[in-house]
Structure formats: structure tokens, C-alpha cells
C-alpha positions as CSV (number, residue, x, y, z in Angstrom):
1,X,-10.9,18.0,-9.2
2,X,-13.3,17.8,-12.1
3,X,-12.6,14.1,-12.6
4,X,-13.4,13.4,-9.0
5,X,-16.6,15.3,-9.2
6,X,-17.6,13.3,-12.3
7,X,-16.6,10.1,-10.5
8,X,-18.8,10.9,-7.6
9,X,-21.7,11.6,-9.8
10,X,-21.3,8.2,-11.5
11,X,-20.9,6.5,-8.2
12,X,-24.0,8.2,-6.7
13,X,-26.2,7.9,-9.8
14,X,-25.3,4.7,-11.6
15,X,-27.5,5.5,-14.6
16,X,-25.3,8.5,-15.2
17,X,-22.7,6.3,-16.8
18,X,-25.0,5.1,-19.6
19,X,-25.2,8.5,-21.1
20,X,-21.5,8.6,-22.1
21,X,-20.5,8.1,-25.7
22,X,-18.9,4.7,-26.3
23,X,-15.5,6.2,-27.0
24,X,-14.9,6.9,-23.3
25,X,-15.7,3.7,-21.5
26,X,-12.4,3.8,-19.6
27,X,-13.6,6.9,-17.8
28,X,-16.6,5.2,-16.2
29,X,-14.5,2.1,-15.5
30,X,-11.8,4.3,-13.8
31,X,-14.5,6.0,-11.7
32,X,-15.8,2.6,-10.6
33,X,-12.4,1.5,-9.3
34,X,-11.9,4.9,-7.7
35,X,-15.2,4.5,-5.8
36,X,-14.4,0.9,-4.9
37,X,-10.9,2.0,-3.8
38,X,-12.4,3.7,-0.8
39,X,-12.6,0.2,0.6
40,X,-8.9,0.0,1.0
41,X,-7.0,-3.3,0.8
42,X,-3.3,-3.8,1.6
43,X,-0.8,-6.7,2.0
44,X,1.5,-5.7,4.8
45,X,4.7,-7.6,5.7
46,X,6.7,-6.9,8.9
47,X,10.4,-7.9,8.6
48,X,11.9,-7.9,12.1
49,X,15.6,-7.9,13.0
50,X,15.9,-10.9,15.3
51,X,19.7,-10.8,15.6
52,X,21.6,-10.9,18.9
53,X,21.8,-7.1,18.9
54,X,18.0,-6.7,19.2
55,X,17.4,-9.1,22.1
56,X,16.5,-6.3,24.6
57,X,14.5,-4.3,22.1
58,X,12.5,-7.2,20.7
59,X,9.5,-6.9,23.1
60,X,9.1,-3.3,22.0
61,X,9.2,-4.4,18.4
62,X,6.4,-6.9,19.1
63,X,4.3,-4.3,20.8
64,X,4.8,-2.0,17.8
65,X,3.6,-4.7,15.4
66,X,0.6,-5.3,17.7
67,X,-0.4,-1.7,17.7
68,X,-0.1,-1.5,13.9
69,X,-2.2,-4.6,13.4
70,X,-4.9,-3.2,15.8
71,X,-5.2,-0.1,13.6
72,X,-5.5,-2.1,10.3
73,X,-8.7,-3.4,8.9
74,X,-7.9,-7.1,9.0
75,X,-9.9,-9.4,6.8
76,X,-9.3,-11.9,4.0
77,X,-10.7,-9.3,1.6
78,X,-9.2,-6.2,3.3
79,X,-5.8,-6.0,5.0
80,X,-3.6,-9.0,5.2
81,X,-0.5,-9.2,7.4
82,X,2.6,-11.4,7.5
83,X,5.5,-11.4,10.1
84,X,9.0,-12.5,9.2
85,X,12.1,-12.5,11.5
86,X,15.7,-12.6,10.2
87,X,19.3,-12.5,11.4
88,X,21.8,-14.8,9.7
89,X,18.9,-16.6,8.2
90,X,15.2,-15.8,7.7
91,X,12.1,-17.4,9.4
92,X,8.5,-16.7,8.4
93,X,6.2,-16.8,11.4
94,X,3.1,-16.5,9.3
95,X,2.2,-15.7,5.7
96,X,-0.3,-13.2,4.3
97,X,-2.9,-16.0,3.9
98,X,-2.2,-17.8,7.2
99,X,-4.7,-15.8,9.3
100,X,-7.8,-14.0,8.3
101,X,-8.8,-12.5,11.7
102,X,-7.2,-9.7,13.7
103,X,-7.3,-11.7,16.9
104,X,-5.5,-14.7,15.4
105,X,-2.8,-12.4,14.1
106,X,-2.4,-10.6,17.5
107,X,-2.2,-14.0,19.3
108,X,0.6,-15.1,17.0
109,X,2.5,-11.8,17.4
110,X,2.2,-12.0,21.2
111,X,3.7,-15.5,21.0
112,X,6.8,-14.5,19.0
113,X,10.1,-15.4,20.4
114,X,13.4,-13.6,19.6
115,X,15.3,-15.9,17.3
116,X,18.8,-14.6,17.9
117,X,21.8,-15.3,15.7
118,X,24.5,-13.4,13.9
119,X,25.6,-11.9,11.5
120,X,22.8,-9.6,10.4
121,X,22.0,-10.3,6.7
122,X,19.4,-7.7,5.9
123,X,20.0,-8.0,2.2
124,X,19.2,-11.7,2.3
125,X,16.1,-11.1,4.5
126,X,14.8,-8.6,2.0
127,X,15.4,-11.0,-0.9
128,X,13.7,-13.8,1.0
129,X,10.4,-11.9,1.5
130,X,10.5,-10.8,-2.1
131,X,10.8,-14.3,-3.3
132,X,8.8,-16.2,-0.7
133,X,6.2,-13.8,0.9
134,X,5.2,-11.4,-1.8
135,X,3.9,-14.3,-3.9
136,X,0.4,-15.4,-4.8
137,X,0.9,-18.8,-3.1
138,X,1.7,-17.0,0.2
139,X,-1.3,-14.8,-0.1
140,X,0.0,-11.8,-2.0
141,X,-2.7,-10.0,-4.1
142,X,-0.2,-8.0,-6.1
143,X,-1.5,-9.3,-9.4
144,X,-5.0,-8.0,-8.3
145,X,-3.6,-4.5,-7.9
146,X,-3.5,-4.6,-4.1
147,X,-0.7,-2.4,-2.6
148,X,2.3,-4.4,-1.3
149,X,3.9,-2.9,1.8
150,X,7.0,-3.9,3.7
151,X,7.9,-2.5,7.1
152,X,11.5,-3.3,8.1
153,X,12.7,-2.9,11.7
154,X,16.4,-3.1,11.9
155,X,18.8,-2.6,14.8
156,X,22.1,-2.6,13.1
157,X,24.1,-2.3,9.9
158,X,23.8,-5.2,7.5
159,X,26.7,-7.6,7.0
160,X,25.7,-8.1,3.4
161,X,24.7,-5.7,0.6
162,X,21.1,-4.6,0.6
163,X,21.1,-2.8,-2.8
164,X,20.2,-5.6,-5.2
165,X,17.4,-6.9,-2.9
166,X,16.0,-3.4,-2.3
167,X,16.0,-2.7,-6.1
168,X,14.3,-6.0,-6.7
169,X,11.5,-5.1,-4.2
170,X,11.0,-1.7,-5.9
171,X,10.8,-3.3,-9.3
172,X,8.1,-5.6,-8.0
173,X,6.2,-2.6,-6.8
174,X,6.6,-3.2,-3.1
175,X,6.5,0.0,-1.0
176,X,9.2,-0.3,1.7
177,X,9.4,1.6,5.0
178,X,12.7,1.2,7.0
179,X,12.8,1.9,10.7
180,X,16.1,1.7,12.5
181,X,17.5,2.2,16.0
182,X,20.6,4.0,17.1
183,X,22.8,1.2,15.9
184,X,21.4,1.0,12.3
185,X,22.9,2.7,9.3
186,X,20.6,5.6,8.2
187,X,22.0,5.7,4.7
188,X,21.4,2.0,4.3
189,X,17.8,2.5,5.5
190,X,17.3,5.2,2.9
191,X,18.6,2.9,0.1
192,X,16.2,0.2,1.3
193,X,13.2,2.4,1.6
194,X,11.1,3.3,-1.4
195,X,11.6,6.9,-0.7
196,X,14.3,8.5,1.6
197,X,11.4,10.1,3.6
198,X,10.2,6.6,4.4
199,X,13.3,5.9,6.4
200,X,12.7,6.6,10.1
201,X,15.1,6.4,13.0
202,X,14.5,6.1,16.8
203,X,17.2,6.2,19.4
204,X,15.8,3.0,20.9
205,X,13.0,0.6,20.0
206,X,11.1,1.7,23.1
207,X,10.5,4.9,21.2
208,X,8.7,3.2,18.3
209,X,5.4,4.7,19.4
210,X,6.8,8.1,18.4
211,X,6.9,7.1,14.7
212,X,3.9,4.9,14.7
213,X,1.3,7.5,13.7
214,X,3.6,8.8,10.9
215,X,4.1,5.3,9.6
216,X,0.4,4.4,9.9
217,X,-0.7,7.5,8.1
218,X,1.8,6.7,5.2
219,X,0.5,3.1,5.0
220,X,-3.1,4.1,5.0
221,X,-2.4,6.8,2.3
222,X,-1.2,4.2,-0.2
223,X,-3.5,4.5,-3.2
224,X,-4.8,1.4,-4.9
225,X,-3.9,1.3,-8.6
226,X,-7.0,1.5,-10.8
227,X,-6.2,-1.7,-12.6
228,X,-2.9,-3.0,-14.1
229,X,-4.5,-3.2,-17.6
230,X,-6.9,-0.3,-17.8
231,X,-5.7,2.7,-19.8
232,X,-4.8,5.8,-17.8
233,X,-6.8,8.9,-18.3
234,X,-3.9,11.3,-18.7
235,X,-3.4,14.4,-20.9
236,X,-7.1,14.5,-21.7
237,X,-8.9,17.8,-22.1
238,X,-12.6,17.1,-21.9
239,X,-13.5,20.6,-23.3
240,X,-11.3,20.2,-26.4
241,X,-11.0,16.5,-27.2
242,X,-14.6,15.6,-26.5
243,X,-16.3,18.8,-27.5
244,X,-19.5,16.9,-28.5
245,X,-19.7,15.0,-25.2
246,X,-21.7,17.7,-23.4
247,X,-24.1,18.0,-26.3
248,X,-24.6,14.3,-26.6
249,X,-25.3,14.1,-22.9
250,X,-27.8,17.0,-23.0
251,X,-29.7,15.4,-25.9
252,X,-30.0,12.1,-24.1
253,X,-30.5,13.2,-20.5
254,X,-32.1,16.6,-20.4
255,X,-35.7,15.4,-20.2
256,X,-35.0,13.2,-17.2
257,X,-31.7,14.3,-15.5
258,X,-31.5,18.1,-15.6
259,X,-29.5,18.4,-12.3
260,X,-27.0,16.0,-13.6
261,X,-26.8,17.9,-16.9
262,X,-26.0,21.0,-15.0
263,X,-23.3,19.2,-13.0
264,X,-21.8,17.8,-16.2
265,X,-21.6,21.2,-17.9
266,X,-19.8,22.6,-14.9
267,X,-17.3,19.7,-15.0
268,X,-16.6,20.4,-18.7
269,X,-16.0,24.0,-18.0
270,X,-13.6,23.3,-15.1
271,X,-11.7,20.4,-16.6
272,X,-8.0,21.2,-16.6
273,X,-6.3,20.8,-19.9
């Protein structure tokens, strides 16, 4: 809590950061990224089961994707979306950098056609998006620290193994949500998903609206990493390890920034060791 108070002070009063000793530059840098993180960015990929078994449910899957896109903040520098369909093979309808406006994405989703085919190779579909969609050339901003999110809609049990591909996505840092219908394998969905709680099941794809809000809340709650290279501020006790920090701040800032001095003293007292 104390760190967030301090970050808010730095964000609201930029001059505040210049009164910190040189030995804690990472704290002000972390605060900057926490503040900027309020402007959330995400790369979201929808992987749709287009096998013969989902022909009747495909319109409901399209409507689900449309509703999700309508709730995202689509822009080249905000949320990006890709849609991929798979069955025995995998087909990319559009990549993360294909469209930059919400209307263009919605128009493309409305025009999706069920590809059909069998068998259902979910493992191959997962590996395909890992190798061909979550890449910089396809619009992924993973290397910039933007959260990578995969939403899988599956209507049946996979005819190939999903374990290697699921592990590969997790190692890449992709956050995977698995949504299945009555014919899917719930344990398989749990192995695919980044967390067992991210595996959701509906009796029929027409009931996807029942899990939409839950999924949307989870997607929007994804936190942006501060930076891949910046040191983490962990295990730090401001009161003990930087005992001179309050004094240094007071000496520099007291004549001009008394309210901020008072705030900083409170922060030092409340910092959890």
C-alpha cells in the first residue's frame, strides 16, 4: 500500500522524484511504469474450434468474439486482436497487426465462415499460434512487456496431445483461457489453461454469454509487467534499509514541499518490512 501511495505522489507531482537519493532510481522508474500501466495494452488471440463438431455452434462462437472485441480498447497502441480457426489444420483469419480499428475487426469476425474438417488437433493449433501469431512479425508486443492472452474455444477432445504446446505457451508467457462445450474434455482444458480456474465449460456454445463477463474481467485484470529488464523492488524495507532517505528528503524539500514531506514520512512509517 505504501509503495502505491508513493507512486501516486510521484505521478501527481513529477518534481517529487528528483528529491530521491541516487541509490533508488529503480523506485521512481517502477512508479512511472505503474502509472503508465493504467493505460492498459493487451495482445489477444482467439483460437476457435472449426471442426465438423462445432458447425452448429459456430455462429454463437462468432457472436462471443464480437462481444469481447466490443468491450476491448482496440487501437494500434492499446488492445490488438487476432482470430485463428483450427481443426485438422490451422488457418489465421487475421493477425495482431492486420487491423487497427474496432470496426475493421468486427467486420472481419462477422464474415468468418466455419472451416470444417476432422480430426481435431488442438495441440497442433496451440503450437501454431505460439510459433506464428505470438511473434513480433505478426504484431505481438511481447518483447515490449505487453500481456499476451490466448482464448481457446473448443468443442471436443483433441486427437493429439496438448501438453507440449500448452507448456510452450506458458514458457513464452502467454496467459491462456480455455472454454469448452459439453463435448470437450474438462481436464484437457485445465492442462491447456494457465490456471485451472481459467478453464470454463458451458453446456452449449449458445451459453457463452454466461461466462463472458467472468472472462472479460480476468482479461482486463491482467497486469502489465513493469519492464523485462528493470530490477524488482522486493524484500525492501524503506524504514531499515534507507534510514537516511527521509532525512535527505526533508533537507532538500522542506522549504518548498512541506505537504509532500509529511506524506513521505507517513509512507516510511507504514512501509511493510
